[in-house]
Structures are given as C-alpha cells and as structure tokens.
C-alpha positions in Angstrom: -15.0 -2.2 25.9 -11.4 -0.8 25.6 -9.2 -2.4 22.9 -6.4 -4.4 24.1 -2.9 -3.7 23.0 -1.1 -6.4 21.0 2.6 -6.7 20.2 1.7 -6.4 16.5 0.0 -3.0 16.9 1.6 0.0 15.1 3.2 2.7 17.2 2.1 6.3 16.6 5.3 7.0 14.8 4.8 3.9 12.5 1.3 4.9 11.7 2.3 8.5 10.9 4.9 7.1 8.5 2.4 4.9 6.5 -1.0 6.6 7.0 -0.7 8.7 3.8 -0.5 5.6 1.7 -4.1 4.5 2.4 -6.9 5.8 0.3 -8.7 8.9 1.7 -12.4 8.8 2.5 -14.6 9.1 -0.6 -16.7 12.3 -0.8 -19.5 10.6 -2.7 -21.2 8.2 -0.4 -21.7 7.6 3.2 -18.9 8.6 5.6 -16.4 5.9 6.6 -17.3 4.2 9.8 -14.1 2.2 10.2 -10.7 3.3 11.7 -8.0 2.5 9.1 -5.4 2.1 11.8 -7.5 -0.5 13.5 -7.8 -2.3 10.1 -4.0 -2.3 9.6 -3.5 -3.5 13.2 -5.9 -6.3 12.7 -4.2 -7.3 9.4 -0.8 -7.2 11.0 -2.1 -9.4 13.8 -3.4 -11.9 11.3 -0.2 -12.0 9.3 2.0 -12.4 12.4 -0.1 -15.0 14.3 -1.4 -16.9 11.3 -4.8 -17.1 12.8 -7.9 -17.7 10.6 -9.9 -14.6 9.6 -12.9 -15.8 11.6 -10.7 -16.3 14.7 -9.7 -12.6 14.8 -10.0 -11.4 18.5 -13.2 -9.5 19.3 -11.0 -6.4 20.2 -10.5 -5.8 16.4 -13.2 -4.8 13.9 -15.3 -7.6 12.5 -13.3 -10.1 10.5 -15.4 -9.5 7.4 -14.7 -5.8 7.4 -11.0 -6.5 7.9 -11.0 -9.0 5.1 -12.8 -6.5 2.8 -10.2 -3.8 3.4 -7.3 -6.2 3.0 -8.6 -7.4 -0.3 -9.5 -3.9 -1.5 -6.0 -2.6 -0.7 -4.4 -5.6 -2.4 -6.4 -5.0 -5.6 -5.7 -1.3 -5.5 -1.9 -1.9 -5.1 -1.7 -0.2 -1.7 0.4 -3.0 -0.2 2.9 -3.0 -3.1 3.3 0.8 -3.0 3.7 0.8 0.7 6.3 -2.0 0.6 8.3 -0.3 -2.1 8.2 3.0 -0.3 9.3 1.6 3.0 12.1 -0.5 1.4 13.3 2.6 -0.5 13.3 4.7 2.6 15.2 2.0 4.6 17.8 1.7 1.9 18.4 5.4 1.9 18.8 5.6 5.6 21.2 2.6 5.6 23.2 4.5 3.0 23.5 7.4 5.4 21.1 9.6 3.5 17.7 11.1 4.4 14.8 8.8 4.0 13.1 11.0 1.5 15.0 12.5 -1.5 15.2 16.3 -1.7 15.7 16.2 -5.5 14.5 13.8 -8.2 15.9 13.8 -11.7 14.0 12.1 -14.4 15.3 11.4 -17.9 13.1 10.4 -20.9 14.5 9.2 -24.1 12.7 8.6 -27.4 13.8 5.7 -29.6 12.7 5.3 -33.2 11.3 1.8 -33.9 11.2 1.9 -37.7 11.7 4.3 -40.6 7.9 4.3 -41.2 6.7 4.7 -37.6 5.4 2.5 -34.8 2.1 1.7 -36.5 3.8 0.4 -39.6 6.0 -1.9 -37.5 3.0 -3.4 -35.8 1.0 -4.4 -38.9 1.8 -7.5 -40.9 0.6 -6.1 -44.3 3.6 -3.7 -44.5 6.2 -6.5 -44.9 
C-alpha cells in the first residue's frame, strides 16, 4: 500500500534541514526497521490534527512505535534542540544574515567565590 500524502508531511528540503538532529542508528543491536522521516511526519500529523494516538491513520507506522519515538526524543532533548536551532536560524535570516554562523566566539571568565576557595564556601564548619 502506497503512503498517502498529508498537508503536514515534511518536504524534502525541510527534512534535509532537520534530519541531522535525530539520533543516528546504534551500532550495537539490531538494525533500525523504522523510517525516521515517517515518524516525524506521523508526529506532525498528530500535533496538527489533535487526533488520539490510537486513531493515527494506517498510512503511518503503528501508533505505539510513533509514541515510543516521540517519547524517546522528548526525554533525550531532541525536540528542544531542534526548536532552538530552527528559531536561531530563522532569527538570523530575518536579520539578513546567513542561517548558520561562519564564526563563533566564546568567552570564559573565572570568578573567585571566596578567599579560601569554593569548597570552604560550601561547608558550614568554616564559619
């Protein structure tokens, strides 16, 4: 059965933009049987339509598999990282710059907490 196309499905360009944010296949264990793009398409369908997990159309992978990936990615922080990355890229484009920075400058500064060091400041017996 050929999969139907839904308005919530990612385009090839959209998938190319976000695919690198999803965990790669593990080398220790059995090979992945699921298509990550199909998982994301199913999750986007659920979020947009508000349907129940068990009411996911049969064109998508089984609802339990989709739920497992959604939960795993939530616990691993994939959605947060993806959201931040896309917002950052959109803000750069809106400002008339490239979506990805060509140079990053980081500055680290050390600050003394006490004369005797951090450990002394954290113990109550040194008062």
